[in-house]
N, C-alpha and C positions, 0 to 999 in steps of 0.2 A: 906215749908222752902224756904228761899230766896237765890237763887244761883247767884245773881248778885254780881260781885266783887266790893270791896270797892274802892273808888278813892284813887290814890296814890298822896302824896304831891309832887309837883314839886321840892321842896328843897331837899327832900330825893332822888329823881332821879338824881339830879345834884351831890349830895354827892356820890352816888353809882358810877356814871360815873367817877368822879374824882378818887375814890378809884381804880377802874378797870384800869384807865389810869396810875396811879402811880405804881400799881403792874406790869403792862406790861412793863413800862420803867425800873423798878428795875430788873425785870427778864432778860430783854435784856442786860442791863449793866452788871449784874452778869455773864451771859453767855459769854459776850465778855471778861470780866476779866479772867474767867476760861480758855478760849481759848488762851488768851495772855500768861497766866502763863504756860500752856502746851507748847506753842511755845518757850518761853524763856527757860524753863527747858530742853526741848529735844534738842534745838539748842546748848545750852551750854554744854551738855553732850559730844558731839563729840569733843569739844575743850579741855576738861579736860583729855581725854584719850590720852595716848602716843601710838606710833606705837607698834604693837604686839612684835616686836623684841627688843624694847628699854629696856635696863636694863638686858638683857640676855647675858651671856658670849659667846664669839665666839666658844669656845670648852667646852664640858662637858665630864668629864672623867667617862665613864661607864665601868663596868667590861667586860672582854672578852666575846664576844658572845651575849651581851645584845643589843637589838635594841629599841630605844625610840619610844613609840607610842603616848605619850602626855607629854607636859611639861607645868608647871605652876609656877608662881613666887609669893612667899609670902614676908613678911617683914623680910629680912635677910636669906631667904632660897629659894631653888628651889626644886620642886617635879617633878620627872621623872617617868612616868608610862611606864613599859617595856612590850614588846610583850609576855614575859614569865610569866606575871602576877605578877610582883613585883612593889611596889612603893618605890622609893628610894628618901629619903629626903637628899638633899645635901646643902653644904654651898653656899653662894651667888656667889662664884667664879666658882662653878660647878666642883671643883677638889677633894673635900673631902666628903665622904658619912657620914652623921650624924646618919641616921636611915634607916632601910630597913624593909618594911612591905610586907609579903607574902599575896597575895590575893587568897582566895580559893572560889571555886564555891559551892553553896549550893546543897546538894543532893535532887533531886526531887523525 
């Protein structure tokens, strides 16, 4: 059996070199585009967000003895999680309770 390799056509080598070069350039450009999109997206996220206290009322009317543990704002409502384990859904002024949810711990 003859183990000598067959000669390769120089035109084929030039074509393969061109394909590898084009693929390298396309990969680098694609990576730069993805990095640019990440930078644009993450830098604009900070500008879109308001300060945490923006939109919250100055006073929230909680029942006597309740202490707020967490507060979040939705579209037209405010949710207050109390240390007693209740979630109180209030109007956006924080003065009227719309719904109250008792949080229970599962038995283990």
